[in-house]
C-alpha positions as CSV (number, residue, x, y, z in Angstrom):
1,R,27.4,-33.5,134.6
2,H,24.5,-34.5,136.8
3,I,23.0,-31.0,136.9
4,C,19.4,-32.4,136.9
5,L,18.0,-35.1,139.1
6,D,17.9,-38.7,137.8
7,G,15.3,-39.1,135.1
8,W,15.5,-35.4,134.1
9,H,17.8,-33.5,131.7
10,V,18.7,-30.0,130.5
11,P,16.7,-29.4,127.3
12,S,18.4,-29.3,123.9
13,D,17.9,-26.4,121.5
14,D,15.5,-28.6,119.5
15,E,13.4,-29.2,122.7
16,W,13.2,-25.4,123.3
17,K,12.1,-25.1,119.6
18,T,9.4,-27.7,120.2
19,L,8.1,-25.6,123.1
20,E,8.2,-22.5,121.0
21,L,6.3,-24.2,118.2
22,Y,3.7,-25.4,120.6
23,L,3.2,-21.8,121.8
24,G,2.6,-20.6,118.3
25,M,6.0,-19.7,116.8
26,S,6.5,-20.7,113.2
27,Q,9.1,-23.3,112.3
28,E,11.0,-20.8,110.2
29,E,11.2,-18.3,113.0
30,S,12.2,-20.9,115.5
31,N,15.4,-21.5,113.6
32,N,16.5,-17.9,113.6
33,N,18.7,-16.1,116.2
34,G,17.7,-12.8,117.8
35,W,14.2,-11.8,119.0
36,R,11.6,-14.1,117.4
37,G,7.9,-14.7,117.6
38,N,4.9,-12.6,118.5
39,N,3.8,-13.3,122.1
40,E,5.4,-16.6,122.9
41,G,7.7,-15.0,125.5
42,D,4.7,-13.6,127.4
43,K,3.2,-17.1,127.5
44,L,6.3,-18.3,129.4
45,K,6.7,-15.5,131.9
46,E,5.1,-15.3,135.4
47,A,2.1,-13.0,135.1
48,G,2.0,-9.8,137.2
49,Y,4.7,-7.7,138.7
50,E,5.6,-9.5,141.9
51,H,9.0,-10.4,140.5
52,W,9.1,-8.8,137.0
53,E,9.6,-5.0,136.5
54,S,6.4,-3.4,135.3
55,G,5.8,-2.7,131.7
56,G,5.2,-6.1,130.2
57,S,2.2,-8.1,129.3
58,A,3.1,-11.6,130.6
59,T,0.2,-14.1,130.7
60,N,2.0,-17.4,131.8
61,E,-0.5,-19.3,129.6
62,S,1.9,-22.2,129.4
63,G,2.4,-22.6,133.2
64,F,6.2,-22.3,132.7
65,T,6.4,-19.4,135.2
66,A,9.7,-18.0,134.1
67,L,11.2,-15.7,136.7
68,P,13.6,-12.8,136.1
69,G,16.8,-14.2,137.7
70,G,19.0,-12.2,135.3
71,H,22.4,-13.6,134.3
72,Y,26.1,-13.4,135.4
73,D,28.9,-12.1,133.1
74,N,31.6,-10.7,135.4
75,G,28.8,-9.2,137.4
76,Y,25.0,-9.7,137.8
77,Y,22.7,-8.1,135.2
78,D,19.0,-7.9,134.5
79,M,17.8,-9.0,137.9
80,G,14.0,-8.4,137.8
81,T,14.0,-7.6,134.1
82,G,15.3,-10.7,132.3
83,A,15.2,-14.5,132.4
84,Y,18.0,-16.4,130.8
85,F,18.1,-20.2,130.2
86,W,20.9,-22.5,128.9
87,S,20.2,-25.4,126.5
88,H,22.7,-28.3,126.3
89,S,23.1,-27.9,122.6
90,E,26.4,-26.5,121.4
91,S,26.5,-24.2,118.4
92,G,30.2,-23.9,118.0
93,S,33.4,-24.3,120.0
94,G,32.5,-23.7,123.6
95,D,29.2,-22.0,122.7
96,S,25.7,-23.1,123.7
97,F,22.2,-21.9,122.6
98,I,20.4,-19.8,125.2
99,R,16.9,-18.3,125.5
100,H,16.2,-14.9,127.0
101,L,12.9,-13.3,128.1
102,S,12.7,-9.6,128.8
103,Y,10.1,-7.7,130.9
104,D,9.4,-5.3,128.0
105,D,9.4,-7.7,125.1
106,S,6.8,-10.4,124.4
107,N,9.1,-12.4,122.1
108,I,11.8,-15.0,122.8
109,Y,15.5,-14.2,122.2
110,R,17.7,-17.1,120.9
111,N,21.5,-16.9,120.4
112,N,24.7,-18.7,121.2
113,Y,27.0,-17.7,124.0
114,N,30.3,-19.0,125.4
115,V,29.6,-21.1,128.5
116,S,33.0,-20.5,130.1
117,N,32.3,-17.1,131.7
118,R,28.5,-16.7,131.9
119,G,26.0,-17.9,134.4
120,M,22.3,-18.5,133.5
121,A,19.5,-20.6,134.8
122,I,18.6,-24.0,133.5
123,R,15.2,-25.6,133.3
124,C,15.3,-29.4,133.7
125,I,12.7,-31.5,131.9
126,E,11.6,-35.0,132.6
127,N,12.9,-37.9,130.5
128,V,10.1,-39.5,128.5
129,G,11.4,-42.8,127.0
130,G,10.1,-44.1,123.7
131,C,10.9,-44.3,120.0
132,T,12.1,-40.9,118.8
133,D,12.7,-41.9,115.1
134,S,9.8,-40.5,113.1
135,Y,10.4,-43.1,110.4
136,A,9.7,-46.0,112.8
137,E,6.3,-47.8,113.0
138,N,6.1,-47.0,116.7
139,Y,7.3,-43.4,116.7
140,D,6.2,-41.6,119.9
141,D,6.0,-37.9,119.5
142,T,5.9,-37.4,123.3
143,A,9.2,-39.2,123.8
144,N,12.4,-37.0,124.3
145,V,14.8,-39.9,125.1
146,D,15.2,-42.8,122.7
147,N,15.0,-46.1,124.6
148,G,15.9,-48.4,121.7
149,S,12.4,-49.6,121.2
150,C,11.9,-48.4,117.6
151,T,10.6,-51.0,115.1
152,Y,10.6,-50.7,111.3
153,P,8.5,-52.2,108.6
154,D,10.0,-55.0,106.5
155,N,10.2,-53.5,103.1
156,G,11.8,-56.6,101.5
157,D,15.2,-56.8,99.9
158,Y,16.6,-54.0,97.9
159,S,19.9,-53.1,96.3
160,L,21.5,-49.7,95.5
161,Q,23.7,-49.3,92.5
162,F,25.6,-46.0,91.8
163,D,28.2,-46.0,89.1
164,G,28.3,-42.2,88.4
165,D,26.4,-42.5,85.1
166,N,22.6,-42.6,85.0
167,D,22.5,-43.4,88.7
168,Y,19.3,-45.2,89.8
169,V,17.7,-47.1,92.6
170,E,16.2,-50.4,91.7
171,I,13.6,-51.8,94.1
172,E,12.9,-55.5,93.6
173,N,9.6,-56.2,91.7
174,S,9.1,-52.5,91.2
175,G,11.3,-51.6,88.2
176,P,13.8,-48.8,88.0
177,F,13.4,-45.4,89.7
178,N,15.3,-42.5,88.1
179,P,14.4,-39.1,89.6
180,G,16.3,-37.3,86.8
181,Y,19.3,-36.1,88.8
182,S,22.3,-35.2,86.7
């Protein structure tokens, strides 16, 4: 869609979750919909009341500087009181995950909305190429775009045999492995 400049992209729902985890949200909470967290939203919002309605406790500790641009849904809403951001991750037919920050809530709202009739902001993030497979020898936890550079250890030859009865995995020179599954 070329929404972002070359070398940049709209973050996925997982990339939003990575930011939320960095700010202190638990993994379990990050997977939920609705208002989540403790004060992670305040860490994303512009501090002060130049653009936000008074009543909040924004700190902008992250440097994200979210501004309350509101959203469009057959009219403009929450100008000055809410920031809304799309992710590029779909959650169902025609729906995408969004994030919402409110002037009077220190948490982050996550849910899925139909993209066909709503307008919200996007926040482009820079592409960082590298190996994104955590099982690879050269995994790069700062990479957000896989560049095909992943390398894997040579674990030798192995064979898998599953016949439906006493299934097992035999690894050469190691003997049988049977985890006891029925």
